[in-house]
C-alpha positions as CSV (number, residue, x, y, z in Angstrom):
1,M,-16.8,-8.8,-13.7
2,L,-18.0,-11.6,-11.4
3,F,-18.5,-10.2,-7.9
4,T,-19.2,-12.0,-4.6
5,T,-19.2,-10.2,-1.3
6,Q,-18.1,-12.2,1.8
7,V,-17.8,-10.4,5.1
8,S,-17.5,-13.7,7.0
9,R,-14.3,-14.3,5.0
10,L,-13.9,-10.6,5.0
11,G,1.3,-5.9,3.6
12,S,26.7,1.3,-5.9
13,A,23.8,1.6,-3.0
14,L,21.1,-0.5,-4.5
15,A,23.3,-3.5,-5.1
16,L,24.8,-3.1,-1.6
17,G,21.3,-2.9,0.0
18,A,20.3,-6.1,-1.9
19,A,23.4,-8.0,-1.1
20,A,23.3,-7.1,2.6
21,T,19.9,-8.7,3.2
22,H,20.4,-12.3,2.2
23,A,18.3,-14.5,4.4
24,A,16.5,-17.8,4.5
25,Y,12.7,-17.1,4.5
26,T,9.9,-19.3,5.7
27,I,6.2,-18.6,5.3
28,Q,4.6,-17.0,8.3
29,D,1.2,-15.9,7.1
30,S,-0.7,-16.1,3.8
31,Y,-3.8,-14.0,3.0
32,D,-5.9,-14.7,-0.2
33,Q,-9.5,-15.0,-1.2
34,T,-10.0,-17.9,1.3
35,N,-9.0,-15.9,4.4
36,F,-8.2,-12.3,3.7
37,F,-11.2,-10.9,5.5
38,E,-10.4,-13.0,8.5
39,G,-6.8,-11.6,8.7
40,F,-7.7,-8.0,7.8
41,E,-10.1,-5.6,9.6
42,F,-11.9,-2.5,8.4
43,F,-10.9,1.0,9.5
44,S,-14.0,3.2,9.6
45,L,-12.9,6.2,11.6
46,P,-12.5,9.7,9.9
47,D,-9.7,9.7,7.4
48,P,-6.4,10.9,9.2
49,T,-5.3,12.5,5.9
50,N,-8.5,14.6,5.7
51,G,-9.8,13.0,2.5
52,F,-13.3,13.5,1.2
53,V,-14.1,9.9,2.0
54,R,-16.2,7.9,4.4
55,Y,-14.5,4.6,5.1
56,Q,-16.9,1.7,5.4
57,T,-17.4,-0.8,8.2
58,A,-17.3,-4.5,7.1
59,I,-21.1,-4.6,7.2
60,E,-21.4,-1.4,5.1
61,A,-18.8,-2.5,2.6
62,N,-20.6,-5.8,2.2
63,A,-24.0,-4.2,1.8
64,N,-22.7,-1.6,-0.7
65,S,-20.6,-4.1,-2.7
66,L,-17.4,-2.2,-1.9
67,A,-15.5,-5.2,-0.5
68,G,-15.6,-8.9,-1.3
69,L,-14.4,-11.3,-3.9
70,A,-14.2,-10.7,-7.7
71,N,-12.5,-12.8,-10.4
72,D,-11.0,-15.1,-7.7
73,A,-9.3,-12.2,-6.0
74,V,-10.0,-9.8,-3.1
75,Y,-12.0,-6.7,-4.2
76,L,-11.7,-3.4,-2.4
77,G,-13.6,-0.6,-4.2
78,V,-15.0,3.0,-4.1
79,D,-18.6,4.0,-4.4
80,Y,-19.3,5.0,-8.0
81,T,-23.1,5.5,-8.0
82,T,-23.9,8.1,-5.3
83,M,-24.2,11.7,-6.4
84,N,-23.1,14.3,-3.8
85,P,-22.5,11.9,-1.0
86,I,-22.8,13.4,2.5
87,G,-19.6,13.4,4.5
88,G,-17.5,11.9,1.7
89,R,-17.5,9.2,-1.0
90,G,-17.7,5.6,0.3
91,S,-14.4,3.7,0.2
92,V,-12.5,1.0,2.0
93,R,-9.4,1.0,4.2
94,V,-8.3,-2.3,5.7
95,N,-5.3,-3.3,7.8
96,S,-3.9,-6.6,8.9
97,K,-4.9,-7.7,12.4
98,K,-1.3,-8.9,13.0
99,S,1.7,-6.7,13.2
100,Y,5.2,-7.6,11.8
101,T,8.7,-6.5,12.6
102,T,11.2,-7.3,9.8
103,G,10.7,-10.0,7.2
104,L,9.6,-10.3,3.6
105,I,6.1,-9.2,2.4
106,I,5.1,-10.3,-1.1
107,A,1.9,-8.9,-2.6
108,D,0.5,-10.4,-5.8
109,I,-1.9,-7.7,-7.1
110,A,-4.0,-7.9,-10.3
111,H,-5.5,-4.4,-10.3
112,Q,-4.9,-1.0,-8.7
113,P,-7.3,1.9,-8.6
114,A,-7.1,3.4,-12.1
115,S,-5.6,6.9,-12.8
116,Q,-8.3,9.4,-11.9
117,C,-8.5,13.0,-10.7
118,G,-9.1,13.0,-6.9
119,T,-7.8,9.5,-6.1
120,W,-5.1,8.7,-3.6
121,P,-4.6,4.9,-3.4
122,A,-1.9,3.2,-1.3
123,F,-0.5,-0.1,-0.2
124,W,1.7,0.4,2.9
125,T,2.8,-0.7,6.3
126,V,2.7,1.3,9.5
127,G,3.4,1.1,13.3
128,Q,1.5,2.5,16.2
129,D,2.2,6.1,17.5
130,W,2.8,7.5,14.0
131,P,5.4,8.4,12.9
132,F,7.7,7.1,15.6
133,N,7.4,3.4,14.8
134,G,7.7,4.1,11.1
135,E,5.7,3.8,7.9
136,I,6.7,2.1,4.6
137,D,4.7,3.3,1.5
138,I,5.0,0.7,-1.3
139,I,2.4,1.7,-3.8
140,E,1.2,5.3,-3.6
141,G,0.3,8.1,-6.0
142,V,-2.4,10.7,-6.6
143,N,-4.7,12.0,-9.3
144,L,-3.1,11.2,-12.8
145,D,0.3,10.0,-11.5
146,T,1.8,7.3,-13.7
147,N,4.5,6.0,-11.3
148,S,4.5,4.7,-7.8
149,T,6.3,6.7,-5.1
150,Y,8.3,4.8,-2.5
151,T,8.4,6.7,0.8
152,L,9.3,6.2,4.5
153,H,8.1,8.2,7.4
154,T,9.7,8.1,10.9
155,G,10.3,10.3,13.9
156,P,13.5,12.4,14.1
157,G,16.9,10.9,13.6
158,C,16.5,8.7,10.5
159,T,18.1,9.8,7.2
160,F,18.9,7.8,4.0
161,S,20.3,8.9,0.7
162,Q,16.6,9.6,-0.3
163,G,16.4,12.2,2.4
164,D,15.3,13.0,6.0
165,C,12.5,10.6,6.8
166,N,11.1,13.1,9.3
167,A,11.5,16.0,6.8
168,P,9.9,19.2,8.0
169,G,7.0,20.8,6.2
170,T,3.3,20.5,6.4
171,G,3.0,17.3,8.3
172,N,5.8,14.7,7.8
173,I,6.7,14.5,4.1
174,G,9.1,11.7,4.7
175,C,12.0,10.4,2.5
176,G,11.4,8.7,-0.8
177,T,11.8,8.4,-4.5
178,S,9.6,7.9,-7.5
179,S,9.8,4.7,-9.5
180,Q,11.0,5.2,-13.1
181,D,8.7,2.4,-14.2
182,T,5.2,3.3,-15.4
183,Q,4.1,-0.3,-14.9
184,T,4.3,0.2,-11.2
185,F,1.2,2.3,-10.9
186,A,-2.5,2.7,-11.9
187,N,-3.2,2.3,-15.7
188,G,0.3,1.1,-16.6
189,F,0.1,-1.6,-14.0
190,N,-3.5,-2.6,-14.9
191,E,-2.7,-2.8,-18.6
192,I,-0.3,-5.7,-18.0
193,G,-2.5,-7.6,-15.6
194,G,-0.7,-6.3,-12.5
195,G,2.3,-7.8,-10.9
196,I,4.2,-8.5,-7.6
197,F,5.6,-6.1,-5.1
198,A,8.0,-7.4,-2.5
199,V,9.4,-5.6,0.6
200,E,12.4,-7.0,2.3
201,W,12.8,-5.4,5.7
202,T,15.9,-6.3,7.8
203,S,17.9,-4.5,10.5
204,S,20.2,-3.0,7.9
205,A,18.0,-2.2,4.8
206,I,14.4,-1.8,3.5
207,N,14.3,-2.9,-0.1
208,I,11.3,-2.7,-2.4
209,F,11.1,-4.9,-5.5
210,F,8.6,-5.0,-8.4
211,F,8.0,-7.8,-10.9
212,P,5.5,-7.1,-13.7
213,R,3.1,-9.8,-14.7
214,N,4.4,-9.7,-18.3
215,G,8.0,-9.9,-17.1
216,D,10.2,-12.4,-15.4
217,I,8.6,-13.2,-12.0
218,P,11.2,-15.1,-10.0
219,Q,10.5,-18.8,-9.9
220,D,11.4,-19.0,-6.2
221,I,8.4,-16.7,-5.5
222,A,6.0,-19.1,-7.2
223,A,7.6,-22.0,-5.4
224,G,7.1,-20.4,-2.1
225,Q,10.8,-20.2,-1.4
226,P,11.7,-16.6,-2.1
227,D,15.4,-15.7,-2.2
228,P,15.8,-11.9,-2.7
229,S,19.5,-12.3,-3.0
230,T,18.9,-13.7,-6.5
231,W,16.5,-10.9,-7.7
232,G,19.0,-8.3,-8.7
233,N,18.7,-4.6,-7.7
234,P,15.5,-3.5,-6.0
235,Q,13.4,-0.6,-7.3
236,T,14.8,1.3,-4.3
237,S,16.9,0.5,-1.2
238,F,16.8,2.4,2.0
239,S,20.1,1.6,3.8
240,G,23.1,3.3,5.4
241,E,24.5,4.6,8.6
242,G,22.1,7.6,8.8
243,C,19.3,5.5,10.3
244,D,19.1,2.7,12.9
245,I,16.2,0.8,11.3
246,P,15.3,-1.3,14.4
247,S,14.7,1.8,16.5
248,H,12.5,3.5,13.9
249,F,10.5,0.6,12.4
250,R,8.7,-1.9,14.5
251,E,5.4,-3.8,14.7
252,H,3.8,-2.8,11.4
253,Q,0.3,-3.6,10.1
254,I,-0.2,-4.0,6.4
255,V,-2.7,-1.5,4.9
256,F,-4.7,-1.1,1.6
257,D,-6.8,2.0,1.1
258,T,-8.2,4.4,-1.4
259,T,-8.8,7.9,-0.1
260,L,-10.0,10.9,-2.1
261,C,-8.7,14.4,-2.2
262,G,-7.2,15.1,1.3
263,D,-3.7,16.4,2.2
264,W,-2.0,15.2,-1.0
265,A,-4.5,14.6,-3.9
266,G,-6.6,17.6,-2.9
267,K,-3.6,19.9,-2.3
268,V,-2.2,19.3,-5.8
269,F,-5.5,18.9,-7.7
270,S,-5.6,22.4,-9.0
271,S,-2.0,22.3,-10.2
272,D,-2.8,19.5,-12.6
273,P,-4.3,21.2,-15.7
274,V,-6.4,18.2,-16.6
275,C,-7.9,17.9,-13.2
276,A,-8.3,21.7,-12.7
277,S,-10.3,21.8,-16.0
278,K,-12.9,19.4,-14.6
279,A,-13.9,21.2,-11.4
280,S,-13.0,24.2,-9.2
281,T,-12.0,21.9,-6.3
282,C,-11.1,18.3,-5.8
283,Q,-14.1,17.8,-3.5
284,D,-16.5,19.2,-6.1
285,Y,-15.2,16.8,-8.7
286,V,-15.3,13.7,-6.5
287,S,-18.8,14.6,-5.2
288,Q,-20.4,15.3,-8.6
289,N,-18.8,12.6,-10.8
290,P,-19.5,9.2,-9.2
291,E,-19.0,7.2,-12.4
292,A,-15.4,8.4,-12.7
293,F,-14.6,6.0,-9.8
294,R,-15.9,2.8,-11.4
295,D,-12.3,1.5,-11.9
296,S,-11.0,2.8,-8.5
297,Y,-10.6,-0.6,-7.0
298,W,-8.0,-3.1,-5.8
299,L,-7.9,-6.7,-6.9
300,I,-5.5,-8.6,-4.6
301,N,-4.6,-12.2,-5.4
302,S,-2.5,-12.7,-2.2
303,V,-0.4,-11.1,0.4
304,K,2.3,-13.4,1.9
305,V,4.5,-12.7,4.9
306,Y,7.8,-14.6,5.3
307,S,10.1,-14.5,8.3
308,D,13.8,-14.7,8.5
309,G,14.6,-18.2,9.9
310,S,17.0,-16.6,12.4
311,A,14.4,-14.2,13.7
312,A,12.8,-14.8,17.1
313,K,9.3,-16.3,16.8
314,R,6.4,-14.6,18.8
315,D,3.6,-16.3,17.0
316,G,5.0,-14.2,14.2
317,A,3.3,-11.0,15.3
318,V,1.7,-8.8,17.9
319,R,-2.1,-8.7,17.5
320,R,-3.4,-5.1,17.8
321,R,-6.3,-3.0,16.6
322,F,-5.1,-0.1,14.4
323,T,-5.5,3.4,15.6
324,A,-4.7,6.7,13.8
């Protein structure tokens, strides 16, 4: 794999939800290999989800070849050489410098972190003061999962058919549903050369679409004139009178990360018979098997953000540094 690091250049109900969100979209921001690391910044604080991971600064990620360019795409990887790393295995978490409220986010991704015990990769959006300004999980799964899980997290008072988005339990488990398509996540996704995820976020619905690389990617996406009203049913649609979307979702940054173990992958590690057979704990496995994470990387062709032509323009976004 060709690799170049560059720190200096271092986002029924289904039919109703889709039909209710027709809008004319215009390009607001486009991030690709030419400017991704100008539009995204590195999160290097301790992992809020308690993973056995040490997120790298931009300088560290560059020096350790964990972020840069590969195969004409943006590469975000995990350390796969260090045995028994102190404080957690090196990884990368980045978030957009800009924040967005409503619109259409289209991510063209060539590779997700491969299926592996201990991993917890995610592509998501999130607002400040979690969970009160909302979170939208677009690609997410743990360990040997084969399907992406689509989940929303909010403060109290937001319920869709998928459940209470402030559901009680250990932390905020949110409301969501698992995709029925194994091409949406990890190995199944990588085997077809990836694909495109799109999130249409309006005042009345949050719709998530997926288009596999080996399938019919809408021509309007390639043409830069996306029209979700022509795409058919989304993978999932969060809509209905149980949640006032504008009051629960605002000013989101776009995030890519790969954490290890932690509150989800670590918690269910021992319940997976394959993973449980490899080590007594998730942390032991991640610590002692660096080579297992060679394919735990993202390859991102582009992330494009479109705005509804009727929406108010504020330079498209509010610029803030991410805190968690």
